[in-house]
C-alpha positions, 0 to 999 in steps of 0.5 A, spaced: 469 502 455 465 495 454 467 489 449 465 483 445 465 476 448 467 469 446 460 465 446 463 461 453 462 468 456 455 471 453 452 476 457 459 479 460 460 486 460 466 490 462 465 498 463 468 504 466 464 507 471 463 514 474 467 515 481 462 519 486 463 526 487 461 525 494 465 520 499 458 517 502 456 515 495 450 516 495 446 515 489 452 511 486 449 504 485 455 502 480 460 504 485 457 501 491 457 494 488 464 495 486 466 497 493 462 491 495 466 486 491 472 489 494 469 488 501 467 480 500 474 479 497 477 481 504 472 478 508 473 471 504 481 472 504 482 475 510 476 474 515 476 481 517 476 488 513 483 491 516 486 491 510 480 494 506 479 501 505 472 504 507 467 507 502 469 514 503 476 512 502 474 508 496 471 514 493 476 519 495 482 515 492 479 513 486 477 520 484 484 521 483 488 528 483 493 531 479 499 526 480 495 520 478 489 519 474 484 513 476 479 509 473 474 504 476 471 498 471 465 493 473 464 487 470 457 484 470 454 477 468 447 478 465 447 484 469 450 481 476 456 484 478 461 479 478 468 482 478 472 489 478 478 492 475 482 499 477 487 503 472 492 507 475 496 512 470 501 516 474 501 523 471 507 527 474 512 521 474 513 514 471 509 516 466 510 510 461 507 506 467 500 503 469 497 500 475 492 495 474 488 490 479 483 485 477 478 482 482 473 477 480 468 474 485 469 467 488 463 464 485 465 466 478 472 464 478 476 460 472 471 462 467 475 467 463 472 473 467 479 475 470 482 475 463 477 479 460 477 485 465 485 485 464 485 485 457 480 492 458 485 495 462 491 493 458 488 496 452 486 502 455 493 503 458 496 502 451 492 507 448 495 512 453 502 510 451 503 506 458 509 500 456 509 497 463 504 494 467 504 494 475 500 489 479 500 487 486 497 481 490 496 481 497 495 474 501 495 471 508 501 467 510 497 461 511 498 460 503 505 459 504 505 452 506 512 449 509 516 445 503 511 448 498 514 450 491 515 457 490 516 462 484 522 465 487 522 473 486 527 477 481 529 481 487 532 474 489 529 474 496 522 471 497 517 468 493 510 466 492 506 459 492 507 457 485 500 453 485 496 459 487 490 462 483 494 468 483 501 466 481 498 462 475 493 468 473 499 473 472 504 468 469 499 466 464 498 474 462 505 475 461 507 478 468 513 477 472 514 476 479 519 482 481 519 483 489 516 480 495 514 484 501 512 481 508 506 483 511 507 483 519 503 485 525 504 487 532 500 485 538 499 492 542 500 493 548 508 493 547 511 492 554 514 498 556 520 495 559 522 492 551 521 499 549 525 502 554 531 497 553 531 498 545 530 505 546 537 505 551 541 501 546 539 505 540 540 512 544 547 510 545 548 511 537 543 517 536 547 523 539 546 529 535 539 528 533 533 530 537 526 528 536 519 531 534 512 529 532 505 531 530 499 529 529 494 530 522 498 536 520 505 537 518 507 544 522 508 549 516 515 551 518 517 544 517 513 542 511 518 543 505 523 539 509 518 534 510 516 533 503 524 532 501 524 526 506 517 524 502 521 525 496 526 520 498 522 515 500 520 513 493 528 512 491 531 510 498 527 504 499 528 497 495 524 497 488 528 491 486 527 491 478 521 495 478 525 501 475 520 506 478 522 513 478 522 518 484 517 522 486 517 529 487 514 531 493 513 539 495 508 542 500 502 541 496 503 534 495 503 533 502 497 537 504 493 533 499 495 527 502 494 529 509 487 532 507 485 526 503 486 522 509 482 526 514 476 527 509 476 519 509 476 518 516 483 517 517 488 520 523 495 520 522 501 521 527 508 522 524 515 522 528 521 525 525 529 526 527 532 532 526 539 533 525 542 538 531 547 541 527 544 543 521 536 543 523 535 538 517 530 533 518 533 526 517 528 521 518 521 520 519 515 515 520 508 515 520 502 511 523 495 512 521 488 510 524 481 508 521 475 510 525 472 504 521 477 499 524 479 502 531 483 496 533 488 496 527 494 502 526 497 502 520 505 503 519 505 507 513 512 510 511 519 509 515 525 512 512 532 514 514 535 519 509 542 517 506 548 519 510 544 519 517 544 511 517 547 507 523 545 511 528 538 507 530 534 513 528 529 508 525 528 504 532 528 511 535 522 514 531 518 508 531 518 507 538 516 515 539 510 513 535 508 506 538 508 510 545 503 515 542 498 509 540 495 509 547 494 516 548 491 518 541 487 511 539 486 507 546 482 501 542 488 499 538 490 492 539 494 491 533 499 494 528 500 492 521 506 494 516 509 492 510 517 491 507 520 489 502 524 482 504 530 485 502 529 490 506 533 486 512 535 492 516 527 495 517 525 488 518 530 487 524 527 493 527 520 490 526 522 483 529 526 487 535 519 491 536 515 484 536 512 484 529 510 477 527 509 475 519 501 475 517 501 475 510 505 477 503 505 481 497 507 479 490 509 485 486 508 484 478 510 487 473 509 486 465 513 490 460 512 491 452 519 494 450 
């Protein structure tokens, strides 16, 4: 897809590009240019690539799957790549929504290129009968200047800098700030004395539960039960006013996630709580680790099922996983995680473990209805 441009943007094209079949992206210069823009953005904004997908990860993700269709766009100015856009279209749930993302190289901003990219994404989403567009913007904590004006999230907790470029862009194009997430980082190693103290306190309230775990692949006899927990993750965490439908997870969806991680060079470990009386899996947490960024571990999902909260299971499964890091990934020096600002209970667990805020994500939405 390409579009015409006003005179001020003569020479600009925005075109959908193919995603390579192979994770190494050999023979795919357009996709490499798309990824190079992402690398440059993360390097400029964060000073590292801790939050940036590798080329292999990006290829595998943007190929899409049976649950989500994904499209990649490249913006060129007189033939030079200057920006990118992505569009995600859920296929199983949330089929009236679309995920949009716009990136413009720092040297070419404030010229209308981002607006042109967003127009292309929204036009394609509308053509696919999508009436709600979701977007997020991740930025470092240093942009939150003490005393600076904030745009408050509709969730009622947290905000983003009112005068930032990302905020101005989102508001100008009709997006509302629904939720803010805190990005936190934990320095490793965590003192064993602290873990033992927290474990002792939590253990007093966890009678009747046992704890198990695995690396990379859920055991066959647990995968159906684990899938049910994964489905709860999409309905039992705070989503403010975003209005997302719950995801339906089964063994196939779990195996697809596991295989995609491994193919992209991502290892994982899970810790799970099981109710001794029923054998039911009632809580889980997952860590992932990229070969390409050996110093960083990523805290993915953490969930305690309704009816089993108040037993400190979230703390205990997180401690179990943290203890595995030294064994599995000895070069790791930090753990990174994200939590909705209104998720006070999980934030309290992270704070007790020693996590410190390092960034924030603004969750934006535009509805046509």
